[in-house]
mmCIF file of the N, C-alpha and C atoms, coordinates in Angstrom:
data_MODEL
# 
_entry.id   MODEL 
# 
loop_
_atom_site.group_PDB 
_atom_site.id 
_atom_site.type_symbol 
_atom_site.label_atom_id 
_atom_site.label_alt_id 
_atom_site.label_comp_id 
_atom_site.label_asym_id 
_atom_site.label_entity_id 
_atom_site.label_seq_id 
_atom_site.pdbx_PDB_ins_code 
_atom_site.Cartn_x 
_atom_site.Cartn_y 
_atom_site.Cartn_z 
_atom_site.occupancy 
_atom_site.B_iso_or_equiv 
_atom_site.pdbx_formal_charge 
_atom_site.auth_seq_id 
_atom_site.auth_comp_id 
_atom_site.auth_asym_id 
_atom_site.auth_atom_id 
_atom_site.pdbx_PDB_model_num 
ATOM 1   N N  . MET A 1 1  ? 28.860 -28.144 -58.022 1.00 0.00 ? 1  MET A N  1 
ATOM 2   C CA . MET A 1 1  ? 29.540 -28.718 -59.174 1.00 0.00 ? 1  MET A CA 1 
ATOM 3   C C  . MET A 1 1  ? 29.684 -27.636 -60.252 1.00 0.00 ? 1  MET A C  1 
ATOM 4   N N  . HIS A 1 2  ? 30.820 -27.679 -60.937 1.00 0.00 ? 2  HIS A N  1 
ATOM 5   C CA . HIS A 1 2  ? 31.080 -26.749 -62.031 1.00 0.00 ? 2  HIS A CA 1 
ATOM 6   C C  . HIS A 1 2  ? 31.255 -27.524 -63.326 1.00 0.00 ? 2  HIS A C  1 
ATOM 7   N N  . GLU A 1 3  ? 30.582 -27.065 -64.356 1.00 0.00 ? 3  GLU A N  1 
ATOM 8   C CA . GLU A 1 3  ? 30.724 -27.662 -65.680 1.00 0.00 ? 3  GLU A CA 1 
ATOM 9   C C  . GLU A 1 3  ? 32.000 -27.109 -66.313 1.00 0.00 ? 3  GLU A C  1 
ATOM 10  N N  . LEU A 1 4  ? 32.860 -28.020 -66.749 1.00 0.00 ? 4  LEU A N  1 
ATOM 11  C CA . LEU A 1 4  ? 34.113 -27.599 -67.362 1.00 0.00 ? 4  LEU A CA 1 
ATOM 12  C C  . LEU A 1 4  ? 34.148 -27.839 -68.861 1.00 0.00 ? 4  LEU A C  1 
ATOM 13  N N  . ILE A 1 5  ? 33.539 -28.938 -69.302 1.00 0.00 ? 5  ILE A N  1 
ATOM 14  C CA . ILE A 1 5  ? 33.581 -29.300 -70.719 1.00 0.00 ? 5  ILE A CA 1 
ATOM 15  C C  . ILE A 1 5  ? 32.201 -29.755 -71.153 1.00 0.00 ? 5  ILE A C  1 
ATOM 16  N N  . ARG A 1 6  ? 31.829 -29.357 -72.364 1.00 0.00 ? 6  ARG A N  1 
ATOM 17  C CA . ARG A 1 6  ? 30.582 -29.831 -72.988 1.00 0.00 ? 6  ARG A CA 1 
ATOM 18  C C  . ARG A 1 6  ? 30.952 -30.226 -74.422 1.00 0.00 ? 6  ARG A C  1 
ATOM 19  N N  . THR A 1 7  ? 30.797 -31.502 -74.735 1.00 0.00 ? 7  THR A N  1 
ATOM 20  C CA . THR A 1 7  ? 31.208 -31.997 -76.042 1.00 0.00 ? 7  THR A CA 1 
ATOM 21  C C  . THR A 1 7  ? 30.458 -33.267 -76.416 1.00 0.00 ? 7  THR A C  1 
ATOM 22  N N  . ASN A 1 8  ? 30.492 -33.586 -77.685 1.00 0.00 ? 8  ASN A N  1 
ATOM 23  C CA . ASN A 1 8  ? 29.930 -34.844 -78.197 1.00 0.00 ? 8  ASN A CA 1 
ATOM 24  C C  . ASN A 1 8  ? 31.004 -35.924 -78.299 1.00 0.00 ? 8  ASN A C  1 
ATOM 25  N N  . ASP A 1 9  ? 32.234 -35.597 -77.964 1.00 0.00 ? 9  ASP A N  1 
ATOM 26  C CA . ASP A 1 9  ? 33.364 -36.511 -78.133 1.00 0.00 ? 9  ASP A CA 1 
ATOM 27  C C  . ASP A 1 9  ? 33.557 -37.382 -76.880 1.00 0.00 ? 9  ASP A C  1 
ATOM 28  N N  . PRO A 1 10 ? 33.100 -38.634 -76.929 1.00 0.00 ? 10 PRO A N  1 
ATOM 29  C CA . PRO A 1 10 ? 33.230 -39.502 -75.753 1.00 0.00 ? 10 PRO A CA 1 
ATOM 30  C C  . PRO A 1 10 ? 34.679 -39.840 -75.420 1.00 0.00 ? 10 PRO A C  1 
ATOM 31  N N  . VAL A 1 11 ? 35.554 -39.840 -76.410 1.00 0.00 ? 11 VAL A N  1 
ATOM 32  C CA . VAL A 1 11 ? 36.966 -40.140 -76.163 1.00 0.00 ? 11 VAL A CA 1 
ATOM 33  C C  . VAL A 1 11 ? 37.611 -39.004 -75.364 1.00 0.00 ? 11 VAL A C  1 
ATOM 34  N N  . LEU A 1 12 ? 37.320 -37.773 -75.749 1.00 0.00 ? 12 LEU A N  1 
ATOM 35  C CA . LEU A 1 12 ? 37.835 -36.623 -75.013 1.00 0.00 ? 12 LEU A CA 1 
ATOM 36  C C  . LEU A 1 12 ? 37.362 -36.656 -73.568 1.00 0.00 ? 12 LEU A C  1 
ATOM 37  N N  . LEU A 1 13 ? 36.070 -36.899 -73.369 1.00 0.00 ? 13 LEU A N  1 
ATOM 38  C CA . LEU A 1 13 ? 35.525 -36.944 -72.013 1.00 0.00 ? 13 LEU A CA 1 
ATOM 39  C C  . LEU A 1 13 ? 36.180 -38.040 -71.182 1.00 0.00 ? 13 LEU A C  1 
ATOM 40  N N  . SER A 1 14 ? 36.363 -39.194 -71.782 1.00 0.00 ? 14 SER A N  1 
ATOM 41  C CA . SER A 1 14 ? 36.990 -40.302 -71.085 1.00 0.00 ? 14 SER A CA 1 
ATOM 42  C C  . SER A 1 14 ? 38.431 -39.962 -70.702 1.00 0.00 ? 14 SER A C  1 
ATOM 43  N N  . TYR A 1 15 ? 39.152 -39.338 -71.610 1.00 0.00 ? 15 TYR A N  1 
ATOM 44  C CA . TYR A 1 15 ? 40.541 -38.976 -71.346 1.00 0.00 ? 15 TYR A CA 1 
ATOM 45  C C  . TYR A 1 15 ? 40.634 -37.935 -70.225 1.00 0.00 ? 15 TYR A C  1 
ATOM 46  N N  . VAL A 1 16 ? 39.812 -36.898 -70.298 1.00 0.00 ? 16 VAL A N  1 
ATOM 47  C CA . VAL A 1 16 ? 39.842 -35.862 -69.264 1.00 0.00 ? 16 VAL A CA 1 
ATOM 48  C C  . VAL A 1 16 ? 39.439 -36.446 -67.914 1.00 0.00 ? 16 VAL A C  1 
ATOM 49  N N  . GLU A 1 17 ? 38.436 -37.302 -67.921 1.00 0.00 ? 17 GLU A N  1 
ATOM 50  C CA . GLU A 1 17 ? 38.019 -37.959 -66.677 1.00 0.00 ? 17 GLU A CA 1 
ATOM 51  C C  . GLU A 1 17 ? 39.184 -38.750 -66.081 1.00 0.00 ? 17 GLU A C  1 
ATOM 52  N N  . LYS A 1 18 ? 39.943 -39.418 -66.933 1.00 0.00 ? 18 LYS A N  1 
ATOM 53  C CA . LYS A 1 18 ? 41.084 -40.218 -66.479 1.00 0.00 ? 18 LYS A CA 1 
ATOM 54  C C  . LYS A 1 18 ? 42.196 -39.347 -65.904 1.00 0.00 ? 18 LYS A C  1 
ATOM 55  N N  . ILE A 1 19 ? 42.565 -38.278 -66.602 1.00 0.00 ? 19 ILE A N  1 
ATOM 56  C CA . ILE A 1 19 ? 43.668 -37.456 -66.093 1.00 0.00 ? 19 ILE A CA 1 
ATOM 57  C C  . ILE A 1 19 ? 43.262 -36.728 -64.799 1.00 0.00 ? 19 ILE A C  1 
ATOM 58  N N  . LEU A 1 20 ? 41.997 -36.394 -64.674 1.00 0.00 ? 20 LEU A N  1 
ATOM 59  C CA . LEU A 1 20 ? 41.548 -35.786 -63.425 1.00 0.00 ? 20 LEU A CA 1 
ATOM 60  C C  . LEU A 1 20 ? 41.571 -36.810 -62.294 1.00 0.00 ? 20 LEU A C  1 
ATOM 61  N N  . ALA A 1 21 ? 41.130 -38.028 -62.585 1.00 0.00 ? 21 ALA A N  1 
ATOM 62  C CA . ALA A 1 21 ? 41.125 -39.089 -61.566 1.00 0.00 ? 21 ALA A CA 1 
ATOM 63  C C  . ALA A 1 21 ? 42.538 -39.386 -61.084 1.00 0.00 ? 21 ALA A C  1 
ATOM 64  N N  . GLU A 1 22 ? 43.514 -39.345 -61.992 1.00 0.00 ? 22 GLU A N  1 
ATOM 65  C CA . GLU A 1 22 ? 44.902 -39.578 -61.605 1.00 0.00 ? 22 GLU A CA 1 
ATOM 66  C C  . GLU A 1 22 ? 45.406 -38.520 -60.631 1.00 0.00 ? 22 GLU A C  1 
ATOM 67  N N  . SER A 1 23 ? 44.763 -37.367 -60.636 1.00 0.00 ? 23 SER A N  1 
ATOM 68  C CA . SER A 1 23 ? 45.122 -36.289 -59.710 1.00 0.00 ? 23 SER A CA 1 
ATOM 69  C C  . SER A 1 23 ? 44.210 -36.250 -58.493 1.00 0.00 ? 23 SER A C  1 
ATOM 70  N N  . GLY A 1 24 ? 43.359 -37.247 -58.375 1.00 0.00 ? 24 GLY A N  1 
ATOM 71  C CA . GLY A 1 24 ? 42.482 -37.339 -57.211 1.00 0.00 ? 24 GLY A CA 1 
ATOM 72  C C  . GLY A 1 24 ? 41.201 -36.529 -57.317 1.00 0.00 ? 24 GLY A C  1 
ATOM 73  N N  . ILE A 1 25 ? 40.848 -36.116 -58.530 1.00 0.00 ? 25 ILE A N  1 
ATOM 74  C CA . ILE A 1 25 ? 39.631 -35.328 -58.733 1.00 0.00 ? 25 ILE A CA 1 
ATOM 75  C C  . ILE A 1 25 ? 38.578 -36.207 -59.392 1.00 0.00 ? 25 ILE A C  1 
ATOM 76  N N  . LYS A 1 26 ? 37.463 -36.384 -58.710 1.00 0.00 ? 26 LYS A N  1 
ATOM 77  C CA . LYS A 1 26 ? 36.371 -37.208 -59.226 1.00 0.00 ? 26 LYS A CA 1 
ATOM 78  C C  . LYS A 1 26 ? 35.465 -36.344 -60.098 1.00 0.00 ? 26 LYS A C  1 
ATOM 79  N N  . ALA A 1 27 ? 35.491 -36.589 -61.387 1.00 0.00 ? 27 ALA A N  1 
ATOM 80  C CA . ALA A 1 27 ? 34.629 -35.871 -62.326 1.00 0.00 ? 27 ALA A CA 1 
ATOM 81  C C  . ALA A 1 27 ? 33.350 -36.673 -62.543 1.00 0.00 ? 27 ALA A C  1 
ATOM 82  N N  . VAL A 1 28 ? 32.304 -35.961 -62.922 1.00 0.00 ? 28 VAL A N  1 
ATOM 83  C CA . VAL A 1 28 ? 31.024 -36.581 -63.225 1.00 0.00 ? 28 VAL A CA 1 
ATOM 84  C C  . VAL A 1 28 ? 30.677 -36.217 -64.664 1.00 0.00 ? 28 VAL A C  1 
ATOM 85  N N  . ILE A 1 29 ? 30.287 -37.207 -65.444 1.00 0.00 ? 29 ILE A N  1 
ATOM 86  C CA . ILE A 1 29 ? 29.855 -36.945 -66.810 1.00 0.00 ? 29 ILE A CA 1 
ATOM 87  C C  . ILE A 1 29 ? 28.341 -37.123 -66.866 1.00 0.00 ? 29 ILE A C  1 
ATOM 88  N N  . LEU A 1 30 ? 27.665 -36.042 -67.233 1.00 0.00 ? 30 LEU A N  1 
ATOM 89  C CA . LEU A 1 30 ? 26.211 -36.061 -67.313 1.00 0.00 ? 30 LEU A CA 1 
ATOM 90  C C  . LEU A 1 30 ? 25.743 -36.206 -68.756 1.00 0.00 ? 30 LEU A C  1 
ATOM 91  N N  . ASP A 1 31 ? 24.532 -36.660 -68.906 1.00 0.00 ? 31 ASP A N  1 
ATOM 92  C CA . ASP A 1 31 ? 23.852 -36.798 -70.200 1.00 0.00 ? 31 ASP A CA 1 
ATOM 93  C C  . ASP A 1 31 ? 24.373 -37.958 -71.042 1.00 0.00 ? 31 ASP A C  1 
ATOM 94  N N  . THR A 1 32 ? 25.058 -38.918 -70.439 1.00 0.00 ? 32 THR A N  1 
ATOM 95  C CA . THR A 1 32 ? 25.563 -40.058 -71.212 1.00 0.00 ? 32 THR A CA 1 
ATOM 96  C C  . THR A 1 32 ? 24.432 -40.945 -71.710 1.00 0.00 ? 32 THR A C  1 
ATOM 97  N N  . ASN A 1 33 ? 23.320 -40.951 -71.016 1.00 0.00 ? 33 ASN A N  1 
ATOM 98  C CA . ASN A 1 33 ? 22.198 -41.793 -71.427 1.00 0.00 ? 33 ASN A CA 1 
ATOM 99  C C  . ASN A 1 33 ? 21.220 -41.079 -72.339 1.00 0.00 ? 33 ASN A C  1 
ATOM 100 N N  . MET A 1 34 ? 21.533 -39.877 -72.742 1.00 0.00 ? 34 MET A N  1 
ATOM 101 C CA . MET A 1 34 ? 20.644 -39.138 -73.641 1.00 0.00 ? 34 MET A CA 1 
ATOM 102 C C  . MET A 1 34 ? 20.610 -39.755 -75.035 1.00 0.00 ? 34 MET A C  1 
ATOM 103 N N  . SER A 1 35 ? 21.556 -40.637 -75.341 1.00 0.00 ? 35 SER A N  1 
ATOM 104 C CA . SER A 1 35 ? 21.572 -41.269 -76.665 1.00 0.00 ? 35 SER A CA 1 
ATOM 105 C C  . SER A 1 35 ? 20.307 -42.074 -76.908 1.00 0.00 ? 35 SER A C  1 
ATOM 106 N N  . VAL A 1 36 ? 19.667 -42.528 -75.848 1.00 0.00 ? 36 VAL A N  1 
ATOM 107 C CA . VAL A 1 36 ? 18.407 -43.255 -75.995 1.00 0.00 ? 36 VAL A CA 1 
ATOM 108 C C  . VAL A 1 36 ? 17.356 -42.338 -76.603 1.00 0.00 ? 36 VAL A C  1 
ATOM 109 N N  . LEU A 1 37 ? 17.341 -41.090 -76.160 1.00 0.00 ? 37 LEU A N  1 
ATOM 110 C CA . LEU A 1 37 ? 16.368 -40.131 -76.664 1.00 0.00 ? 37 LEU A CA 1 
ATOM 111 C C  . LEU A 1 37 ? 16.720 -39.607 -78.050 1.00 0.00 ? 37 LEU A C  1 
ATOM 112 N N  . GLU A 1 38 ? 17.993 -39.506 -78.331 1.00 0.00 ? 38 GLU A N  1 
ATOM 113 C CA . GLU A 1 38 ? 18.414 -38.933 -79.609 1.00 0.00 ? 38 GLU A CA 1 
ATOM 114 C C  . GLU A 1 38 ? 18.618 -39.993 -80.685 1.00 0.00 ? 38 GLU A C  1 
ATOM 115 N N  . GLY A 1 39 ? 18.411 -41.246 -80.364 1.00 0.00 ? 39 GLY A N  1 
ATOM 116 C CA . GLY A 1 39 ? 18.578 -42.310 -81.351 1.00 0.00 ? 39 GLY A CA 1 
ATOM 117 C C  . GLY A 1 39 ? 20.024 -42.662 -81.614 1.00 0.00 ? 39 GLY A C  1 
ATOM 118 N N  . SER A 1 40 ? 20.905 -42.473 -80.644 1.00 0.00 ? 40 SER A N  1 
ATOM 119 C CA . SER A 1 40 ? 22.338 -42.785 -80.745 1.00 0.00 ? 40 SER A CA 1 
ATOM 120 C C  . SER A 1 40 ? 23.044 -42.024 -81.862 1.00 0.00 ? 40 SER A C  1 
ATOM 121 N N  . LEU A 1 41 ? 22.577 -40.825 -82.160 1.00 0.00 ? 41 LEU A N  1 
ATOM 122 C CA . LEU A 1 41 ? 23.204 -40.013 -83.202 1.00 0.00 ? 41 LEU A CA 1 
ATOM 123 C C  . LEU A 1 41 ? 24.386 -39.203 -82.696 1.00 0.00 ? 41 LEU A C  1 
ATOM 124 N N  . GLY A 1 42 ? 24.472 -39.010 -81.390 1.00 0.00 ? 42 GLY A N  1 
ATOM 125 C CA . GLY A 1 42 ? 25.575 -38.243 -80.823 1.00 0.00 ? 42 GLY A CA 1 
ATOM 126 C C  . GLY A 1 42 ? 25.435 -36.748 -80.990 1.00 0.00 ? 42 GLY A C  1 
ATOM 127 N N  . VAL A 1 43 ? 24.207 -36.254 -81.143 1.00 0.00 ? 43 VAL A N  1 
ATOM 128 C CA . VAL A 1 43 ? 24.016 -34.824 -81.356 1.00 0.00 ? 43 VAL A CA 1 
ATOM 129 C C  . VAL A 1 43 ? 23.889 -34.036 -80.054 1.00 0.00 ? 43 VAL A C  1 
ATOM 130 N N  . LEU A 1 44 ? 23.530 -34.690 -78.973 1.00 0.00 ? 44 LEU A N  1 
ATOM 131 C CA . LEU A 1 44 ? 23.409 -34.004 -77.696 1.00 0.00 ? 44 LEU A CA 1 
ATOM 132 C C  . LEU A 1 44 ? 24.729 -34.105 -76.939 1.00 0.00 ? 44 LEU A C  1 
ATOM 133 N N  . PRO A 1 45 ? 25.301 -32.970 -76.566 1.00 0.00 ? 45 PRO A N  1 
ATOM 134 C CA . PRO A 1 45 ? 26.599 -33.000 -75.896 1.00 0.00 ? 45 PRO A CA 1 
ATOM 135 C C  . PRO A 1 45 ? 26.519 -33.557 -74.481 1.00 0.00 ? 45 PRO A C  1 
ATOM 136 N N  . ARG A 1 46 ? 27.606 -34.164 -74.069 1.00 0.00 ? 46 ARG A N  1 
ATOM 137 C CA . ARG A 1 46 ? 27.769 -34.639 -72.691 1.00 0.00 ? 46 ARG A CA 1 
ATOM 138 C C  . ARG A 1 46 ? 28.490 -33.545 -71.926 1.00 0.00 ? 46 ARG A C  1 
ATOM 139 N N  . ARG A 1 47 ? 28.294 -33.515 -70.613 1.00 0.00 ? 47 ARG A N  1 
ATOM 140 C CA . ARG A 1 47 ? 28.903 -32.479 -69.786 1.00 0.00 ? 47 ARG A CA 1 
ATOM 141 C C  . ARG A 1 47 ? 29.779 -33.102 -68.716 1.00 0.00 ? 47 ARG A C  1 
ATOM 142 N N  . LEU A 1 48 ? 30.978 -32.546 -68.567 1.00 0.00 ? 48 LEU A N  1 
ATOM 143 C CA . LEU A 1 48 ? 31.896 -32.993 -67.518 1.00 0.00 ? 48 LEU A CA 1 
ATOM 144 C C  . LEU A 1 48 ? 31.886 -31.951 -66.414 1.00 0.00 ? 48 LEU A C  1 
ATOM 145 N N  . LEU A 1 49 ? 31.585 -32.398 -65.195 1.00 0.00 ? 49 LEU A N  1 
ATOM 146 C CA . LEU A 1 49 ? 31.527 -31.515 -64.032 1.00 0.00 ? 49 LEU A CA 1 
ATOM 147 C C  . LEU A 1 49 ? 32.479 -32.005 -62.959 1.00 0.00 ? 49 LEU A C  1 
ATOM 148 N N  . VAL A 1 50 ? 32.965 -31.058 -62.167 1.00 0.00 ? 50 VAL A N  1 
ATOM 149 C CA . VAL A 1 50 ? 33.803 -31.387 -61.010 1.00 0.00 ? 50 VAL A CA 1 
ATOM 150 C C  . VAL A 1 50 ? 33.251 -30.640 -59.798 1.00 0.00 ? 50 VAL A C  1 
ATOM 151 N N  . PRO A 1 51 ? 33.539 -31.127 -58.587 1.00 0.00 ? 51 PRO A N  1 
ATOM 152 C CA . PRO A 1 51 ? 33.107 -30.416 -57.389 1.00 0.00 ? 51 PRO A CA 1 
ATOM 153 C C  . PRO A 1 51 ? 33.698 -29.003 -57.342 1.00 0.00 ? 51 PRO A C  1 
ATOM 154 N N  . ASP A 1 52 ? 32.945 -28.078 -56.757 1.00 0.00 ? 52 ASP A N  1 
ATOM 155 C CA . ASP A 1 52 ? 33.370 -26.678 -56.680 1.00 0.00 ? 52 ASP A CA 1 
ATOM 156 C C  . ASP A 1 52 ? 34.786 -26.524 -56.123 1.00 0.00 ? 52 ASP A C  1 
ATOM 157 N N  . ALA A 1 53 ? 35.106 -27.275 -55.111 1.00 0.00 ? 53 ALA A N  1 
ATOM 158 C CA . ALA A 1 53 ? 36.407 -27.148 -54.453 1.00 0.00 ? 53 ALA A CA 1 
ATOM 159 C C  . ALA A 1 53 ? 37.574 -27.520 -55.364 1.00 0.00 ? 53 ALA A C  1 
ATOM 160 N N  . TYR A 1 54 ? 37.315 -28.269 -56.418 1.00 0.00 ? 54 TYR A N  1 
ATOM 161 C CA . TYR A 1 54 ? 38.378 -28.736 -57.308 1.00 0.00 ? 54 TYR A CA 1 
ATOM 162 C C  . TYR A 1 54 ? 38.393 -28.039 -58.658 1.00 0.00 ? 54 TYR A C  1 
ATOM 163 N N  . GLU A 1 55 ? 37.533 -27.043 -58.846 1.00 0.00 ? 55 GLU A N  1 
ATOM 164 C CA . GLU A 1 55 ? 37.432 -26.403 -60.164 1.00 0.00 ? 55 GLU A CA 1 
ATOM 165 C C  . GLU A 1 55 ? 38.760 -25.817 -60.639 1.00 0.00 ? 55 GLU A C  1 
ATOM 166 N N  . THR A 1 56 ? 39.407 -25.034 -59.804 1.00 0.00 ? 56 THR A N  1 
ATOM 167 C CA . THR A 1 56 ? 40.662 -24.383 -60.202 1.00 0.00 ? 56 THR A CA 1 
ATOM 168 C C  . THR A 1 56 ? 41.731 -25.415 -60.546 1.00 0.00 ? 56 THR A C  1 
ATOM 169 N N  . ALA A 1 57 ? 41.879 -26.423 -59.714 1.00 0.00 ? 57 ALA A N  1 
ATOM 170 C CA . ALA A 1 57 ? 42.880 -27.465 -59.968 1.00 0.00 ? 57 ALA A CA 1 
ATOM 171 C C  . ALA A 1 57 ? 42.547 -28.240 -61.235 1.00 0.00 ? 57 ALA A C  1 
ATOM 172 N N  . ALA A 1 58 ? 41.275 -28.542 -61.442 1.00 0.00 ? 58 ALA A N  1 
ATOM 173 C CA . ALA A 1 58 ? 40.861 -29.286 -62.633 1.00 0.00 ? 58 ALA A CA 1 
ATOM 174 C C  . ALA A 1 58 ? 41.130 -28.477 -63.894 1.00 0.00 ? 58 ALA A C  1 
ATOM 175 N N  . ARG A 1 59 ? 40.836 -27.185 -63.858 1.00 0.00 ? 59 ARG A N  1 
ATOM 176 C CA . ARG A 1 59 ? 41.121 -26.328 -65.018 1.00 0.00 ? 59 ARG A CA 1 
ATOM 177 C C  . ARG A 1 59 ? 42.620 -26.311 -65.318 1.00 0.00 ? 59 ARG A C  1 
ATOM 178 N N  . ARG A 1 60 ? 43.442 -26.233 -64.275 1.00 0.00 ? 60 ARG A N  1 
ATOM 179 C CA . ARG A 1 60 ? 44.892 -26.231 -64.462 1.00 0.00 ? 60 ARG A CA 1 
ATOM 180 C C  . ARG A 1 60 ? 45.360 -27.534 -65.093 1.00 0.00 ? 60 ARG A C  1 
ATOM 181 N N  . ILE A 1 61 ? 44.866 -28.647 -64.593 1.00 0.00 ? 61 ILE A N  1 
ATOM 182 C CA . ILE A 1 61 ? 45.254 -29.962 -65.112 1.00 0.00 ? 61 ILE A CA 1 
ATOM 183 C C  . ILE A 1 61 ? 44.850 -30.102 -66.581 1.00 0.00 ? 61 ILE A C  1 
ATOM 184 N N  . ILE A 1 62 ? 43.660 -29.655 -66.910 1.00 0.00 ? 62 ILE A N  1 
ATOM 185 C CA . ILE A 1 62 ? 43.187 -29.749 -68.293 1.00 0.00 ? 62 ILE A CA 1 
ATOM 186 C C  . ILE A 1 62 ? 44.035 -28.866 -69.203 1.00 0.00 ? 62 ILE A C  1 
ATOM 187 N N  . ARG A 1 63 ? 44.369 -27.673 -68.738 1.00 0.00 ? 63 ARG A N  1 
ATOM 188 C CA . ARG A 1 63 ? 45.233 -26.792 -69.544 1.00 0.00 ? 63 ARG A CA 1 
ATOM 189 C C  . ARG A 1 63 ? 46.630 -27.390 -69.718 1.00 0.00 ? 63 ARG A C  1 
ATOM 190 N N  . GLU A 1 64 ? 47.167 -27.970 -68.646 1.00 0.00 ? 64 GLU A N  1 
ATOM 191 C CA . GLU A 1 64 ? 48.495 -28.585 -68.721 1.00 0.00 ? 64 GLU A CA 1 
ATOM 192 C C  . GLU A 1 64 ? 48.523 -29.773 -69.676 1.00 0.00 ? 64 GLU A C  1 
ATOM 193 N N  . ALA A 1 65 ? 47.372 -30.406 -69.877 1.00 0.00 ? 65 ALA A N  1 
ATOM 194 C CA . ALA A 1 65 ? 47.268 -31.516 -70.828 1.00 0.00 ? 65 ALA A CA 1 
ATOM 195 C C  . ALA A 1 65 ? 47.038 -30.999 -72.248 1.00 0.00 ? 65 ALA A C  1 
ATOM 196 N N  . ASP A 1 66 ? 47.155 -29.672 -72.425 1.00 0.00 ? 66 ASP A N  1 
ATOM 197 C CA . ASP A 1 66 ? 46.964 -29.013 -73.724 1.00 0.00 ? 66 ASP A CA 1 
ATOM 198 C C  . ASP A 1 66 ? 45.545 -29.218 -74.270 1.00 0.00 ? 66 ASP A C  1 
ATOM 199 N N  . LEU A 1 67 ? 44.575 -29.210 -73.361 1.00 0.00 ? 67 LEU A N  1 
ATOM 200 C CA . LEU A 1 67 ? 43.172 -29.363 -73.754 1.00 0.00 ? 67 LEU A CA 1 
ATOM 201 C C  . LEU A 1 67 ? 42.341 -28.152 -73.332 1.00 0.00 ? 67 LEU A C  1 
ATOM 202 N N  . GLY A 1 68 ? 43.016 -27.046 -73.060 1.00 0.00 ? 68 GLY A N  1 
ATOM 203 C CA . GLY A 1 68 ? 42.335 -25.844 -72.596 1.00 0.00 ? 68 GLY A CA 1 
ATOM 204 C C  . GLY A 1 68 ? 41.308 -25.302 -73.558 1.00 0.00 ? 68 GLY A C  1 
ATOM 205 N N  . GLN A 1 69 ? 41.456 -25.599 -74.844 1.00 0.00 ? 69 GLN A N  1 
ATOM 206 C CA . GLN A 1 69 ? 40.489 -25.101 -75.833 1.00 0.00 ? 69 GLN A CA 1 
ATOM 207 C C  . GLN A 1 69 ? 39.102 -25.701 -75.623 1.00 0.00 ? 69 GLN A C  1 
ATOM 208 N N  . TRP A 1 70 ? 39.014 -26.794 -74.885 1.00 0.00 ? 70 TRP A N  1 
ATOM 209 C CA . TRP A 1 70 ? 37.729 -27.441 -74.632 1.00 0.00 ? 70 TRP A CA 1 
ATOM 210 C C  . TRP A 1 70 ? 37.033 -26.902 -73.383 1.00 0.00 ? 70 TRP A C  1 
ATOM 211 N N  . LEU A 1 71 ? 37.738 -26.140 -72.574 1.00 0.00 ? 71 LEU A N  1 
ATOM 212 C CA . LEU A 1 71 ? 37.171 -25.632 -71.333 1.00 0.00 ? 71 LEU A CA 1 
ATOM 213 C C  . LEU A 1 71 ? 36.089 -24.585 -71.608 1.00 0.00 ? 71 LEU A C  1 
ATOM 214 N N  . ILE A 1 72 ? 35.012 -24.693 -70.858 1.00 0.00 ? 72 ILE A N  1 
ATOM 215 C CA . ILE A 1 72 ? 33.991 -23.657 -70.887 1.00 0.00 ? 72 ILE A CA 1 
ATOM 216 C C  . ILE A 1 72 ? 34.526 -22.509 -70.061 1.00 0.00 ? 72 ILE A C  1 
ATOM 217 N N  . ASP A 1 73 ? 34.447 -21.316 -70.596 1.00 0.00 ? 73 ASP A N  1 
ATOM 218 C CA . ASP A 1 73 ? 34.936 -20.128 -69.902 1.00 0.00 ? 73 ASP A CA 1 
ATOM 219 C C  . ASP A 1 73 ? 34.223 -19.969 -68.571 1.00 0.00 ? 73 ASP A C  1 
ATOM 220 N N  . GLU A 1 74 ? 34.936 -19.506 -67.564 1.00 0.00 ? 74 GLU A N  1 
ATOM 221 C CA . GLU A 1 74 ? 34.369 -19.323 -66.235 1.00 0.00 ? 74 GLU A CA 1 
ATOM 222 C C  . GLU A 1 74 ? 33.145 -18.410 -66.246 1.00 0.00 ? 74 GLU A C  1 
ATOM 223 N N  . LYS A 1 75 ? 33.033 -17.537 -67.208 1.00 0.00 ? 75 LYS A N  1 
ATOM 224 C CA . LYS A 1 75 ? 31.920 -16.577 -67.263 1.00 0.00 ? 75 LYS A CA 1 
ATOM 225 C C  . LYS A 1 75 ? 30.682 -17.172 -67.908 1.00 0.00 ? 75 LYS A C  1 
ATOM 226 N N  . ASP A 1 76 ? 30.840 -18.260 -68.679 1.00 0.00 ? 76 ASP A N  1 
ATOM 227 C CA . ASP A 1 76 ? 29.688 -18.880 -69.349 1.00 0.00 ? 76 ASP A CA 1 
ATOM 228 C C  . ASP A 1 76 ? 28.795 -19.555 -68.322 1.00 0.00 ? 76 ASP A C  1 
ATOM 229 N N  . PRO A 1 77 ? 27.483 -19.547 -68.573 1.00 0.00 ? 77 PRO A N  1 
ATOM 230 C CA . PRO A 1 77 ? 26.573 -20.251 -67.651 1.00 0.00 ? 77 PRO A CA 1 
ATOM 231 C C  . PRO A 1 77 ? 26.695 -21.740 -67.755 1.00 0.00 ? 77 PRO A C  1 
# 
């Protein structure tokens, strides 16, 4: 799995998950239940991951949706 986006914005994550699903790419959003630990403040970012085989296509789809500024650079851990 490759992490593509890390953000506190649940609307952005939901939208990206939807546009990827429309292209047949199943994304996984991690850390959604961390709000229990943080007191529902929204300070801990959620992470959107896709399977390794779909990383390139997912990055292209996200860029085509004009959301490339949210992508984690391929070189970042």
